[in-house]
Chimera marker file (.cmm) of the C-alpha trace (Angstrom):
<marker_set name="trace">
<marker id="1" x="8.116" y="-3.837" z="4.679" r="1" g="1" b="0" radius="0.5"/>
<marker id="2" x="9.921" y="-7.272" z="5.280" r="1" g="1" b="0" radius="0.5"/>
<marker id="3" x="12.130" y="-6.108" z="8.111" r="1" g="1" b="0" radius="0.5"/>
<marker id="4" x="9.004" y="-4.549" z="9.925" r="1" g="1" b="0" radius="0.5"/>
<marker id="5" x="7.090" y="-7.586" z="8.944" r="1" g="1" b="0" radius="0.5"/>
<marker id="6" x="9.484" y="-9.730" z="10.822" r="1" g="1" b="0" radius="0.5"/>
<marker id="7" x="9.632" y="-7.222" z="13.977" r="1" g="1" b="0" radius="0.5"/>
<marker id="8" x="6.158" y="-7.193" z="13.683" r="1" g="1" b="0" radius="0.5"/>
<marker id="9" x="5.256" y="-11.111" z="13.629" r="1" g="1" b="0" radius="0.5"/>
<marker id="10" x="8.416" y="-11.410" z="16.861" r="1" g="1" b="0" radius="0.5"/>
<marker id="11" x="6.748" y="-8.951" z="18.884" r="1" g="1" b="0" radius="0.5"/>
<marker id="12" x="3.126" y="-10.422" z="18.637" r="1" g="1" b="0" radius="0.5"/>
<marker id="13" x="4.510" y="-13.759" z="19.318" r="1" g="1" b="0" radius="0.5"/>
<marker id="14" x="6.258" y="-12.544" z="22.442" r="1" g="1" b="0" radius="0.5"/>
<marker id="15" x="3.258" y="-11.263" z="23.457" r="1" g="1" b="0" radius="0.5"/>
<marker id="16" x="1.541" y="-14.809" z="23.190" r="1" g="1" b="0" radius="0.5"/>
<marker id="17" x="-0.281" y="-14.939" z="20.225" r="1" g="1" b="0" radius="0.5"/>
<marker id="18" x="-0.033" y="-18.114" z="18.351" r="1" g="1" b="0" radius="0.5"/>
<marker id="19" x="2.042" y="-18.568" z="15.345" r="1" g="1" b="0" radius="0.5"/>
<marker id="20" x="-1.019" y="-18.739" z="12.991" r="1" g="1" b="0" radius="0.5"/>
<marker id="21" x="-2.699" y="-15.768" z="14.338" r="1" g="1" b="0" radius="0.5"/>
<marker id="22" x="0.565" y="-14.094" z="13.767" r="1" g="1" b="0" radius="0.5"/>
<marker id="23" x="1.388" y="-15.237" z="10.404" r="1" g="1" b="0" radius="0.5"/>
<marker id="24" x="-2.665" y="-13.989" z="9.379" r="1" g="1" b="0" radius="0.5"/>
<marker id="25" x="-2.415" y="-10.561" z="11.020" r="1" g="1" b="0" radius="0.5"/>
<marker id="26" x="1.022" y="-10.017" z="9.352" r="1" g="1" b="0" radius="0.5"/>
<marker id="27" x="-0.619" y="-11.419" z="5.836" r="1" g="1" b="0" radius="0.5"/>
<marker id="28" x="-3.205" y="-8.931" z="5.870" r="1" g="1" b="0" radius="0.5"/>
<marker id="29" x="-1.270" y="-5.902" z="7.141" r="1" g="1" b="0" radius="0.5"/>
<marker id="30" x="0.902" y="-6.805" z="3.465" r="1" g="1" b="0" radius="0.5"/>
<marker id="31" x="-2.351" y="-6.819" z="1.615" r="1" g="1" b="0" radius="0.5"/>
<marker id="32" x="-3.670" y="-3.358" z="2.810" r="1" g="1" b="0" radius="0.5"/>
<marker id="33" x="0.230" y="-1.929" z="2.478" r="1" g="1" b="0" radius="0.5"/>
<marker id="34" x="-0.144" y="-3.484" z="-1.578" r="1" g="1" b="0" radius="0.5"/>
<marker id="35" x="-3.853" y="-1.909" z="-1.870" r="1" g="1" b="0" radius="0.5"/>
<marker id="36" x="-2.612" y="1.448" z="-0.371" r="1" g="1" b="0" radius="0.5"/>
<marker id="37" x="0.214" y="1.741" z="-2.866" r="1" g="1" b="0" radius="0.5"/>
<marker id="38" x="-1.714" y="0.698" z="-5.930" r="1" g="1" b="0" radius="0.5"/>
<marker id="39" x="-4.233" y="3.125" z="-4.849" r="1" g="1" b="0" radius="0.5"/>
<marker id="40" x="-1.710" y="5.870" z="-4.750" r="1" g="1" b="0" radius="0.5"/>
<marker id="41" x="-0.498" y="4.669" z="-7.847" r="1" g="1" b="0" radius="0.5"/>
<marker id="42" x="-4.176" y="4.730" z="-10.000" r="1" g="1" b="0" radius="0.5"/>
<marker id="43" x="-4.166" y="8.255" z="-8.146" r="1" g="1" b="0" radius="0.5"/>
<marker id="44" x="-1.238" y="9.832" z="-9.077" r="1" g="1" b="0" radius="0.5"/>
<marker id="45" x="-2.157" y="8.145" z="-13.037" r="1" g="1" b="0" radius="0.5"/>
<marker id="46" x="-5.166" y="9.863" z="-12.913" r="1" g="1" b="0" radius="0.5"/>
<marker id="47" x="-4.291" y="13.349" z="-11.800" r="1" g="1" b="0" radius="0.5"/>
<marker id="48" x="-1.066" y="12.885" z="-14.687" r="1" g="1" b="0" radius="0.5"/>
<marker id="49" x="-3.504" y="11.928" z="-17.432" r="1" g="1" b="0" radius="0.5"/>
<marker id="50" x="-5.863" y="15.486" z="-15.958" r="1" g="1" b="0" radius="0.5"/>
<marker id="51" x="-2.835" y="18.045" z="-16.467" r="1" g="1" b="0" radius="0.5"/>
<marker id="52" x="-2.130" y="16.268" z="-19.906" r="1" g="1" b="0" radius="0.5"/>
<marker id="53" x="-5.872" y="16.807" z="-20.825" r="1" g="1" b="0" radius="0.5"/>
<marker id="54" x="-5.958" y="20.525" z="-19.215" r="1" g="1" b="0" radius="0.5"/>
<marker id="55" x="-2.128" y="21.277" z="-21.300" r="1" g="1" b="0" radius="0.5"/>
<marker id="56" x="-3.856" y="20.057" z="-24.242" r="1" g="1" b="0" radius="0.5"/>
<marker id="57" x="-6.815" y="22.177" z="-24.036" r="1" g="1" b="0" radius="0.5"/>
<marker id="58" x="-4.816" y="25.303" z="-23.471" r="1" g="1" b="0" radius="0.5"/>
<marker id="59" x="-2.980" y="24.272" z="-26.793" r="1" g="1" b="0" radius="0.5"/>
<marker id="60" x="-5.836" y="24.290" z="-28.870" r="1" g="1" b="0" radius="0.5"/>
<marker id="61" x="-7.169" y="27.302" z="-27.993" r="1" g="1" b="0" radius="0.5"/>
<link id1="1" id2="2" r="1" g="1" b="0" radius="0.2"/>
<link id1="2" id2="3" r="1" g="1" b="0" radius="0.2"/>
<link id1="3" id2="4" r="1" g="1" b="0" radius="0.2"/>
<link id1="4" id2="5" r="1" g="1" b="0" radius="0.2"/>
<link id1="5" id2="6" r="1" g="1" b="0" radius="0.2"/>
<link id1="6" id2="7" r="1" g="1" b="0" radius="0.2"/>
<link id1="7" id2="8" r="1" g="1" b="0" radius="0.2"/>
<link id1="8" id2="9" r="1" g="1" b="0" radius="0.2"/>
<link id1="9" id2="10" r="1" g="1" b="0" radius="0.2"/>
<link id1="10" id2="11" r="1" g="1" b="0" radius="0.2"/>
<link id1="11" id2="12" r="1" g="1" b="0" radius="0.2"/>
<link id1="12" id2="13" r="1" g="1" b="0" radius="0.2"/>
<link id1="13" id2="14" r="1" g="1" b="0" radius="0.2"/>
<link id1="14" id2="15" r="1" g="1" b="0" radius="0.2"/>
<link id1="15" id2="16" r="1" g="1" b="0" radius="0.2"/>
<link id1="16" id2="17" r="1" g="1" b="0" radius="0.2"/>
<link id1="17" id2="18" r="1" g="1" b="0" radius="0.2"/>
<link id1="18" id2="19" r="1" g="1" b="0" radius="0.2"/>
<link id1="19" id2="20" r="1" g="1" b="0" radius="0.2"/>
<link id1="20" id2="21" r="1" g="1" b="0" radius="0.2"/>
<link id1="21" id2="22" r="1" g="1" b="0" radius="0.2"/>
<link id1="22" id2="23" r="1" g="1" b="0" radius="0.2"/>
<link id1="23" id2="24" r="1" g="1" b="0" radius="0.2"/>
<link id1="24" id2="25" r="1" g="1" b="0" radius="0.2"/>
<link id1="25" id2="26" r="1" g="1" b="0" radius="0.2"/>
<link id1="26" id2="27" r="1" g="1" b="0" radius="0.2"/>
<link id1="27" id2="28" r="1" g="1" b="0" radius="0.2"/>
<link id1="28" id2="29" r="1" g="1" b="0" radius="0.2"/>
<link id1="29" id2="30" r="1" g="1" b="0" radius="0.2"/>
<link id1="30" id2="31" r="1" g="1" b="0" radius="0.2"/>
<link id1="31" id2="32" r="1" g="1" b="0" radius="0.2"/>
<link id1="32" id2="33" r="1" g="1" b="0" radius="0.2"/>
<link id1="33" id2="34" r="1" g="1" b="0" radius="0.2"/>
<link id1="34" id2="35" r="1" g="1" b="0" radius="0.2"/>
<link id1="35" id2="36" r="1" g="1" b="0" radius="0.2"/>
<link id1="36" id2="37" r="1" g="1" b="0" radius="0.2"/>
<link id1="37" id2="38" r="1" g="1" b="0" radius="0.2"/>
<link id1="38" id2="39" r="1" g="1" b="0" radius="0.2"/>
<link id1="39" id2="40" r="1" g="1" b="0" radius="0.2"/>
<link id1="40" id2="41" r="1" g="1" b="0" radius="0.2"/>
<link id1="41" id2="42" r="1" g="1" b="0" radius="0.2"/>
<link id1="42" id2="43" r="1" g="1" b="0" radius="0.2"/>
<link id1="43" id2="44" r="1" g="1" b="0" radius="0.2"/>
<link id1="44" id2="45" r="1" g="1" b="0" radius="0.2"/>
<link id1="45" id2="46" r="1" g="1" b="0" radius="0.2"/>
<link id1="46" id2="47" r="1" g="1" b="0" radius="0.2"/>
<link id1="47" id2="48" r="1" g="1" b="0" radius="0.2"/>
<link id1="48" id2="49" r="1" g="1" b="0" radius="0.2"/>
<link id1="49" id2="50" r="1" g="1" b="0" radius="0.2"/>
<link id1="50" id2="51" r="1" g="1" b="0" radius="0.2"/>
<link id1="51" id2="52" r="1" g="1" b="0" radius="0.2"/>
<link id1="52" id2="53" r="1" g="1" b="0" radius="0.2"/>
<link id1="53" id2="54" r="1" g="1" b="0" radius="0.2"/>
<link id1="54" id2="55" r="1" g="1" b="0" radius="0.2"/>
<link id1="55" id2="56" r="1" g="1" b="0" radius="0.2"/>
<link id1="56" id2="57" r="1" g="1" b="0" radius="0.2"/>
<link id1="57" id2="58" r="1" g="1" b="0" radius="0.2"/>
<link id1="58" id2="59" r="1" g="1" b="0" radius="0.2"/>
<link id1="59" id2="60" r="1" g="1" b="0" radius="0.2"/>
<link id1="60" id2="61" r="1" g="1" b="0" radius="0.2"/>
</marker_set>
């Protein structure tokens, strides 16, 4: 992610964007990437709990 952000920053800067705008774009992209990662972890955790609950119900029957 760091290498990709660095490459993207260089590309935007070479295209003529101001340095401040480049930093803002990169920070926003990284925040979105972290949010998507966190959402995936929450979904995975919810799926694991659902599977455990279902297994428990099967044992109780």
